[in-house]
N, C-alpha and C positions, 0 to 999 in steps of 0.2 A: 602630712595635710591635716591629722588629727590635732597635732599641737597647734597648729594655726587658728583651726576652727574652735579648740578651747580657750586659746587666748581672747579671741574675738568676743567669745561669750562671756568670759570674765569681765573684759572690759565693759560690755553693754550692760551686765547686772551692776557694776559699779556705777555706772552713769545712772541707772535706772534707782539705785538706793540712794544717790545723792538727789535724784529729784522728788523721790517719795519723801525724804528728810527736809521737810520746808524750811525749818529753822536754820539747819545745817548748810543747806543749799542757799539760803540767804545769806548766811555768814561768809559763805565762800565767795559769791557774787560781790558783796560788800567790800570784801578784802581785796579781790581782784580789782574792782572799781577804784579803790584807795590807793593802790600802788600804781594804776595807771595815771591818777591824776597827779599823785606825788611826782612819778617820772616826767610828766608833761609841764608840771606848774614849776618845777625846780624846788618843791619843797622840800626842807631837810628837816625831821623832827629833832634831830639833834644841835641845831643852829643856836638855839638860846645856850645851851652849854659851853658851846664852842667859842660864842661871843665872850660868855662869861670867863673862859679861861684865858683868851686873848686880853681882856680888860684886866685880868690879875698881873699877866705878864706885862703889861704897858706900865702898870702901877710899880710893879718890881723895878723895872728899869728906871722909872722916875726916883724910886726910893733909893736905888743904889746911887744915883748921881748926887741925890742929896746928901746921901752918907759919906760923899767924898771918892766916889768912882772917879779916875781920872781919864779914861779913854771915851772922851765925848764924841768922837767920829765915830767909834763902834757904835756907842748908844744912839746917836742919831740916826744910823743906818739901820739899827734893829728896829727903832721906833718907827721908821718908814715902813718896814716890811711888816711889822704887826698891825700898824694901822691900815694898811693895804690889804692885808688879810681879813681884817675886820670889816672892811667897806665891801 
């Protein structure tokens, strides 16, 4: 039973320490709120990088076609996939 009581006291001290450190507590709350907002809104901080990478892939397929790549069916299929993922 002593271990349980010690654990409870440790947890309470941890909570009190967080509340006493206003700046740290505020940062913790803001981080949690941001995470909740991102999860609910569908916000993706890496979306811009991902879109740029997809645009590069799309341009690479077009360049390959311009340079004489002969498999137009594959190129069209791949472009559809990339555009769908970008959208």
